C-alpha positions as CSV (number, residue, x, y, z in Angstrom):
1,M,3.2,-10.4,-0.1
2,K,0.7,-11.7,2.3
3,I,-0.6,-9.5,5.2
4,K,0.9,-11.9,7.7
5,K,4.3,-11.9,6.1
6,A,4.5,-8.1,5.9
7,I,3.8,-7.9,9.6
8,E,6.2,-10.7,10.4
9,Y,9.1,-9.1,8.4
10,A,8.5,-5.7,10.1
11,D,8.3,-7.3,13.5
12,S,11.6,-9.1,12.8
13,Y,13.3,-5.7,12.2
14,I,11.8,-3.9,15.2
15,K,10.9,-5.6,18.4
16,N,7.6,-4.1,19.5
17,D,4.3,-4.8,21.3
18,I,2.0,-3.0,18.8
19,D,-1.1,-5.0,18.2
20,A,-1.4,-6.7,14.8
21,A,-4.8,-5.0,14.4
22,V,-3.1,-1.6,14.4
23,K,-0.6,-2.8,11.8
24,K,-3.5,-4.1,9.6
25,F,-5.1,-0.7,10.0
26,W,-1.9,0.9,8.7
27,L,-1.7,-1.5,5.8
28,R,-5.4,-0.8,4.9
29,E,-4.6,2.9,5.1
30,L,-1.7,2.6,2.7
31,D,-3.5,0.3,0.2
32,G,-6.5,2.6,0.3
33,D,-4.4,5.5,-0.6
34,I,-2.7,3.6,-3.4
35,M,-6.0,2.3,-4.7
36,Q,-7.6,5.8,-4.7
37,N,-4.7,7.9,-5.8
38,L,-2.9,5.6,-8.2
39,F,-4.9,2.7,-9.4
40,S,-8.1,4.7,-10.1
41,F,-6.5,6.3,-13.2
42,Y,-6.1,3.1,-15.1
43,K,-8.4,0.9,-17.2
44,E,-7.4,-2.3,-15.5
45,P,-6.3,-2.2,-11.9
46,P,-3.0,-4.0,-11.4
47,Y,-4.3,-6.2,-8.7
48,N,-6.5,-9.3,-8.5
49,K,-10.1,-8.2,-8.4
50,D,-11.1,-11.4,-6.6
51,N,-8.7,-10.7,-3.8
52,R,-10.6,-10.4,-0.5
53,W,-8.2,-7.8,0.8
54,A,-8.8,-5.6,-2.3
55,K,-12.6,-6.0,-1.8
56,H,-12.1,-5.0,1.9
57,I,-10.2,-1.9,0.8
58,L,-12.9,-1.0,-1.8
59,H,-15.5,-1.3,0.9
60,Y,-13.7,1.2,3.1
61,L,-13.5,3.5,0.1
62,G,-17.2,3.3,-0.4
63,K,-17.0,1.3,-3.7
64,E,-18.3,-2.0,-2.4
65,R,-21.5,-2.5,-0.4
66,E,-20.4,-5.4,1.7
67,D,-17.1,-5.8,3.5
68,S,-15.1,-8.9,2.5
69,E,-13.9,-11.2,5.2
70,Y,-10.2,-11.4,4.6
71,T,-7.6,-13.4,6.4
72,E,-3.9,-12.8,7.1
73,D,-3.1,-15.2,4.3
74,D,-4.6,-12.8,1.7
75,F,-2.3,-10.9,-0.6
76,L,-1.7,-7.1,-0.3
77,L,-2.2,-5.1,-3.5
78,I,1.5,-4.5,-4.4
79,R,3.2,-7.5,-5.7
80,F,6.8,-8.6,-6.0
81,P,9.4,-7.1,-6.6
82,F,7.9,-4.0,-5.1
83,D,6.2,-5.5,-2.0
84,G,9.0,-4.4,0.3
85,I,7.1,-1.1,0.4
86,Y,4.9,-2.6,3.0
87,V,7.7,-3.5,5.4
88,H,9.2,0.0,5.0
89,Y,5.8,1.5,5.7
90,L,5.2,-0.6,8.8
91,C,8.7,0.1,10.2
92,M,8.2,3.8,9.5
93,R,4.9,3.9,11.4
94,M,6.4,1.9,14.3
95,Y,9.3,4.3,14.6
96,L,6.9,7.2,14.6
97,A,4.8,5.6,17.3
98,F,8.0,5.1,19.4
99,N,9.0,8.8,18.7
100,E,12.3,7.6,17.2
101,L,12.4,10.5,14.7
102,T,15.8,9.9,13.2
103,R,15.0,6.3,12.4
104,Y,11.5,7.4,11.2
105,E,13.0,9.8,8.8
106,N,15.5,7.2,7.5
107,E,12.7,4.6,7.0
108,Q,10.5,7.3,5.4
109,A,13.2,8.0,2.8
110,L,13.4,4.3,2.0
111,F,9.6,4.0,1.8
112,N,9.3,7.1,-0.4
113,E,12.0,5.9,-2.8
114,S,10.4,2.4,-3.0
115,L,6.9,3.9,-3.6
116,K,8.3,6.3,-6.3
117,G,9.8,3.3,-8.1
118,Y,6.5,1.4,-7.9
119,K,4.5,4.5,-9.2
120,D,7.0,4.9,-12.1
121,Y,6.6,1.2,-13.0
122,I,2.7,1.4,-12.9
123,N,2.7,4.6,-14.9
124,R,4.9,3.0,-17.6
125,S,3.0,-0.3,-17.7
126,Q,-0.7,0.6,-17.4
127,T,-3.1,2.1,-19.8
128,V,-4.9,5.2,-18.6
129,K,-8.7,5.5,-18.7
130,K,-8.9,8.7,-20.7
131,K,-6.5,10.5,-22.9
132,T,-5.4,13.8,-21.5
133,K,-5.1,16.9,-23.8
134,F,-2.4,19.3,-22.9
135,T,-2.6,22.9,-23.9
136,I,0.5,25.0,-23.8
137,G,0.0,28.7,-23.4
138,R,-3.3,30.5,-23.8
C-alpha cells in the first residue's frame, strides 16, 4: 500500500483535521518498529531494498547515512494482503488523539490481530540469520 492510500483510507473512516505530516510520522514509527523488531532477524528483509520509504526508515534507525527523499506514492513496508495493518494503526492513533478510548481499544484489537497474523506469516516464510540452540534444563 502506498503512503497516500493508507492515509486516505484512514481519513475515509474517521473525519479528522490531523495533519498528514503527523500521520506520516505515525507510519514511520510503525515501520521503524517492524523493521527493527521483526525484519532484523532474517537473512533477506521482506521488502524492496530500493524503496525510498524503506531507506528513509533505515536512516531514522541510524543504518543509512543519508535520508532518502520519499513521496506519498512510495510503498510502505508491509504488502498485500496484510497492508490493512496501516489503516488500523492510523485509526487507532486518531481515536487515541481524540480521547475516544472505547473506539481506540476496538481498533487496537483489530490492529494487534492483524499484526500477529503478519508476524506469523513472516516467521513461517523467512529464513533466520543464525540458528538458535535451545537448551532444556541445566
